C-alpha positions in Angstrom: -11.1 12.3 5.2 -10.9 8.5 6.5 -9.1 5.7 5.3 -9.9 2.0 6.3 -7.2 -0.5 5.5 -7.3 -4.5 6.0 -5.6 -7.5 4.9 -2.1 -8.8 6.0 -1.2 -10.8 8.6 1.7 -13.7 8.2 2.9 -15.5 5.3 6.0 -17.5 4.4 8.7 -16.1 2.1 7.5 -16.8 -1.7 4.0 -16.4 -0.5 1.3 -13.9 -1.3 -0.8 -11.6 0.8 -3.3 -8.9 -0.3 -4.1 -5.5 1.4 -7.1 -3.4 1.0 -7.8 0.0 1.4 -10.8 2.3 1.0 -11.1 5.9 1.7 -14.1 7.9 2.6 -14.2 10.1 -0.8 -12.4 10.2 -4.1 -8.7 10.9 -4.5 -6.2 12.0 -6.8 -4.1 9.2 -6.0 -4.0 6.3 -3.1 -1.7 3.8 -2.4 0.4 2.2 0.4 3.6 3.1 2.3 5.7 0.7 4.8 7.8 1.2 7.8 10.0 -1.8 8.5 11.1 -2.0 12.3 14.1 0.7 12.9 13.6 2.6 9.5 12.3 5.1 7.9 8.8 5.4 5.9 8.8 4.2 2.2 6.5 4.6 -0.4 5.6 1.5 -2.2 3.2 1.9 -4.8 0.4 4.2 -5.8 -2.5 4.5 -8.2 -3.6 7.9 -9.7 -6.6 9.1 -10.7 -5.8 8.6 -14.6 -4.7 5.1 -13.8 -1.0 5.0 -14.1 1.1 3.4 -11.2 4.1 3.7 -9.3 6.2 1.3 -7.5 9.3 1.3 -5.7 12.3 -0.9 -7.4 12.1 -3.2 -4.2 8.7 -4.2 -5.0 8.7 -4.1 -9.1 7.5 -7.0 -10.7 6.3 -8.7 -7.3 3.4 -6.1 -5.9 0.3 -5.0 -8.2 -1.6 -1.8 -7.4 -5.3 -2.4 -8.8 -8.3 -0.1 -7.9 -10.1 3.1 -8.6 -8.9 6.2 -7.1 -11.9 7.8 -8.2 -13.8 5.1 -6.3 -11.5 5.3 -3.6 -10.2 2.1 -3.0 -7.1 0.0 -4.1 -5.9 -3.5 -3.4 -2.2 -4.4 -3.1 -1.8 -7.7 -4.4 1.6 -9.0 -2.8 3.2 -11.9 -4.4 6.6 -13.6 -4.0 7.2 -12.1 -0.5 10.3 -11.7 1.1 11.7 -11.6 4.8 12.2 -7.7 3.9 8.7 -7.1 3.1 8.1 -7.3 6.7 6.8 -4.0 8.1 3.6 -2.1 9.0 1.8 -0.9 6.0 -0.1 2.3 5.5 -2.4 3.3 3.2 -2.2 6.8 2.1 -4.6 9.1 0.1 -3.9 12.5 -1.6 -5.8 15.5 -2.5 -5.8 18.6 -4.3 -2.3 20.0 -4.6 -1.2 18.9 -1.4 1.8 16.6 -1.5 1.2 15.6 2.3 -1.1 12.5 2.3 -3.9 11.5 4.6 -3.0 8.3 6.4 -4.9 5.5 7.6 -4.3 3.0 10.4 -1.3 0.6 9.7 -1.5 -3.0 9.1 1.2 -5.4 9.9 2.8 -7.9 7.3 5.4 -10.5 8.6 6.9 -12.5 6.2 9.1 -15.6 7.8 11.8 -17.1 5.9 
């Protein structure tokens, strides 16, 4: 499985960025993790095959995940960005009964204050 991520970049606090991810085949769920410098990896948002979504408390109300797990493509709309959103964001996809996802290469998001 290959995951192709794009988007990200630099934004000011309060601004907007968008991340895109495409998987090489349909997934049970697809979403994003992030890892800030010196911190562990955090699950940010997921979209399941049935359409249900998950958001970390830290991004609820600001980030929106959309797309189609069956079509293996998602978009993460990030609004009202905060400096603490600065991190490398990784697209991830889950298949079968595996709880460990497949990972894509990270894309850097930097939010300046």
